[in-house]
C-alpha positions as CSV (number, residue, x, y, z in Angstrom):
1,P,0.0,0.0,0.0
2,V,0.9,3.6,-0.5
3,R,2.1,5.4,2.7
4,T,1.6,9.1,3.1
5,A,2.3,11.4,6.1
6,F,0.7,14.8,6.5
7,T,1.3,17.4,9.2
8,Q,-1.2,18.4,11.7
9,G,-2.8,21.8,11.0
10,E,-1.4,22.1,7.4
11,L,-4.0,22.3,4.6
12,I,-4.0,19.4,2.1
13,S,-5.4,21.0,-1.0
14,R,-6.4,17.9,-3.0
15,W,-4.6,14.5,-2.9
16,T,-6.2,13.0,-6.0
17,P,-6.1,9.3,-7.2
18,T,-4.8,8.2,-10.5
19,I,-7.7,6.6,-12.5
20,V,-6.6,3.7,-14.7
21,R,-9.9,3.2,-16.5
22,G,-13.5,4.1,-15.7
23,A,-16.0,7.0,-15.6
24,N,-18.9,8.2,-13.5
25,L,-17.2,6.8,-10.3
26,E,-18.4,7.2,-6.7
27,Y,-15.8,6.8,-4.0
28,T,-16.3,5.7,-0.4
29,V,-14.1,4.7,2.5
30,T,-14.9,1.0,3.0
31,S,-12.4,0.1,5.7
32,G,-10.7,2.3,8.4
33,R,-11.3,6.0,8.7
34,L,-9.8,9.2,7.6
35,P,-8.1,11.4,10.2
36,A,-10.2,14.1,11.8
37,G,-10.4,17.2,9.5
38,L,-9.9,15.3,6.3
39,F,-12.6,14.4,3.8
40,L,-13.1,12.2,0.8
41,D,-14.8,13.8,-2.2
42,S,-17.2,11.1,-3.4
43,R,-17.2,12.3,-7.0
44,T,-13.4,12.8,-7.6
45,G,-11.9,10.5,-5.0
46,A,-9.7,13.4,-3.8
47,I,-8.7,13.6,-0.1
48,G,-8.5,17.1,1.3
49,G,-8.9,19.3,4.3
50,T,-6.8,20.1,7.3
51,P,-5.8,17.3,9.7
52,L,-6.7,18.4,13.2
53,E,-4.8,16.0,15.4
54,P,-2.0,13.4,15.2
55,F,-3.1,10.1,13.7
56,A,-1.2,6.9,13.9
57,R,-0.3,5.3,10.5
58,S,-3.2,3.0,9.7
59,P,-4.6,1.4,6.6
60,I,-7.6,2.9,4.9
61,T,-9.5,1.2,2.0
62,I,-11.2,3.3,-0.6
63,T,-13.6,1.8,-3.1
64,A,-14.6,3.3,-6.5
65,R,-17.9,2.1,-7.9
66,N,-19.9,2.6,-11.1
67,S,-22.5,0.6,-13.0
68,G,-19.7,-1.7,-14.3
69,G,-18.6,-2.8,-10.8
70,A,-16.2,-1.8,-8.0
71,V,-12.5,-1.7,-7.3
72,S,-10.7,-0.9,-4.1
73,T,-7.2,0.3,-3.1
74,T,-5.6,0.5,0.3
75,T,-3.4,3.4,1.4
76,Q,-1.8,4.2,4.8
77,L,-2.2,7.7,6.1
78,E,-0.4,9.3,9.1
79,V,-0.7,12.7,10.6
80,V,2.3,13.9,12.5
81,A,2.3,16.7,15.1
82,K,3.6,20.0,13.9
83,A,7.2,20.4,15.0
84,L,7.9,22.8,17.9
85,T,10.0,25.7,16.7
86,G,10.5,27.4,20.0
87,F,8.7,29.0,22.9
88,R,9.3,31.8,25.4
89,Y,7.9,33.3,28.5
90,P,6.7,36.9,28.5
């Protein structure tokens, strides 16, 4: 499976799948779940949004369907905490 890490609080504009063949597809998450703050566009299959909290790497299965049938792929997403760049006391 593909493995991808995103950073907490950073916008993911559109992480779009490559379509080998097919049209008029509807996408759904069929196993696992997306991290809080991310969404799956049911018409394009794109994942976008802003991850709200760290999320341990875990498999997520997404299925594309049309009148000709269905096909699934599994990816692994992870959301890492934003790196601390410093702090100070007033």
